[in-house]
C-alpha positions in Angstrom: 102.3 88.5 128.9 104.2 88.1 125.7 104.6 89.3 121.9 107.1 86.8 119.9 107.9 86.0 116.7 105.9 82.5 115.6 108.3 79.7 115.2 107.5 76.0 114.0 107.4 74.8 117.7 104.2 76.4 118.4 102.3 73.5 116.1 100.9 71.9 119.2 99.7 74.8 121.0 98.6 76.4 117.8 96.4 73.7 117.1 95.0 73.1 120.5 94.3 76.8 121.2 92.5 77.1 117.8 90.2 73.6 118.5 89.5 75.0 122.1 88.2 78.0 120.1 86.8 77.1 116.6 83.3 78.5 117.7 85.0 81.4 119.4 87.0 82.3 116.0 84.9 81.1 113.3 82.5 84.0 113.1 85.7 85.9 112.3 87.9 83.9 110.3 88.7 84.2 106.6 87.4 81.8 104.5 88.4 81.0 100.9 85.4 82.1 98.3 84.4 80.0 95.8 86.7 79.0 92.5 89.6 80.3 94.5 92.8 78.1 95.5 92.5 75.7 98.7 93.5 77.4 102.0 96.3 75.8 103.4 95.0 73.0 105.5 98.0 72.3 108.1 99.9 74.6 110.5 103.0 73.7 109.1 102.1 74.5 105.6 100.7 78.1 107.2 103.8 78.6 109.1 106.3 77.7 106.4 104.0 80.1 104.3 104.5 82.9 106.8 108.0 82.6 107.6 109.0 82.6 104.0 106.8 86.0 103.9 108.1 87.0 106.4 111.8 86.4 105.3 111.0 88.4 102.1 109.9 91.5 104.4 106.1 90.8 103.1 104.7 90.2 106.7 105.7 90.0 110.4 104.0 86.8 112.3 103.9 87.0 115.9 102.6 85.1 119.0 100.6 86.6 122.4 102.0 84.4 125.3 100.0 84.8 128.9 101.4 82.6 131.6 103.7 80.9 129.3 100.6 79.7 127.5 99.8 80.5 123.6 96.7 82.9 123.3 96.8 84.3 120.0 98.4 85.8 117.0 99.2 89.1 115.7 99.8 89.2 111.9 101.5 91.8 110.4 100.8 91.7 106.3 100.9 93.4 103.1 104.0 95.1 104.2 104.7 97.5 101.6 107.6 99.3 100.9 108.5 102.3 98.5 107.0 105.5 98.8 104.2 103.7 101.0 105.5 102.1 104.0 102.7 100.5 105.0 101.0 97.4 106.2 97.6 95.5 107.6 97.3 93.9 111.4 95.4 91.5 112.0 95.0 89.5 115.2 92.9 87.2 117.2 92.7 85.8 121.1 91.8 82.8 122.9 88.3 83.2 124.3 89.7 82.5 127.9 91.9 85.8 127.6 89.2 87.7 126.1 88.5 90.8 127.8 91.7 90.7 130.0 93.4 93.3 128.1 95.4 91.3 126.0 94.3 91.9 122.6 94.8 95.7 123.0 98.0 95.3 124.5 99.5 93.0 122.4 98.2 95.0 119.3 100.0 98.0 120.7 103.0 96.0 121.0 103.0 95.4 117.5 102.0 98.4 116.1 104.7 100.6 118.0 107.4 97.7 116.6 105.9 98.5 113.0 106.3 102.3 113.3 109.5 102.3 115.3 112.1 99.5 114.1 110.6 98.1 111.2 110.6 101.9 110.1 106.6 101.8 108.6 104.7 105.5 108.5 101.1 103.6 108.3 99.7 100.7 109.9 95.5 99.7 109.4 93.6 97.8 111.1 89.9 96.4 109.4 87.3 95.4 111.6 83.5 94.1 110.7 81.1 96.4 112.2 79.3 93.4 114.0 82.7 92.8 115.5 82.1 94.7 118.9 85.5 93.0 120.6 87.4 94.2 118.1 86.1 97.5 117.4 86.4 98.0 121.5 90.4 96.9 120.5 90.7 99.5 117.9 88.7 101.9 120.1 91.0 101.2 123.6 94.1 102.2 120.8 92.9 105.3 120.0 92.8 104.5 116.0 90.3 106.4 113.7 88.4 105.2 111.2 89.6 106.3 107.8 87.3 104.6 105.6 84.5 101.8 105.0 85.4 98.5 102.7 82.0 96.9 101.3 82.3 93.5 100.9 86.2 93.4 101.7 86.7 90.5 102.8 85.4 86.6 102.9 84.9 85.9 106.3 82.7 83.0 107.2 81.3 82.0 104.3 80.4 85.5 102.3 82.1 88.6 101.5 81.9 90.7 104.9 82.5 94.2 104.7 84.9 96.2 107.2 85.8 99.4 108.8 89.0 100.5 108.1 90.8 102.2 111.3 94.3 103.5 110.8 97.3 105.1 112.5 100.8 107.2 111.4 103.8 107.8 112.8 103.0 111.3 113.6 99.7 110.7 115.1 101.5 107.4 117.2 104.2 110.1 119.1 104.9 108.9 122.3 103.9 105.3 121.3 100.3 103.5 121.4 101.3 101.0 124.3 101.9 104.6 126.4 98.5 105.8 125.3 96.8 102.3 125.8 98.4 102.5 129.1 97.2 106.0 129.7 93.4 104.9 128.6 93.4 102.2 131.0 94.4 104.3 134.0 91.4 106.6 133.3 88.9 103.9 133.5 
């Protein structure tokens, strides 16, 4: 498995994976609430926006590859500097790699990158209470719940509640990837 920066040239694979996994991802994908500006409709527009935000230091978009093929994404967004030094992480993986430890490992690698070289102090992940797969990811990573946000994000056509999980640089001493490896060896 490889986690690397998103590229414009990922368009064809991204479209194919998203199309193949439409029903798998739909219940968890953010949607635009009525009256809001429309969501970007093409990979080119989405990528241009993400790469522009990345240049501004506001996000870090990553691709997950498994066996050399596009298998998902991890996006670090809402990067806050100054006294906050935190960001939020969202992720998705294709159904064909789910349950193989891909999402936890990719997210752990990104957290370690954020709390290390990127210089953030805190990273959070918000998960719908019904999303048992994502709840398993944060459990494997050893992240603790720090809050509950009613009607937090518009997903699959309605405002949805989320559980908020976080980790700070102090709590991640030794690295989340190492913690994940330890967790897996004890199963």
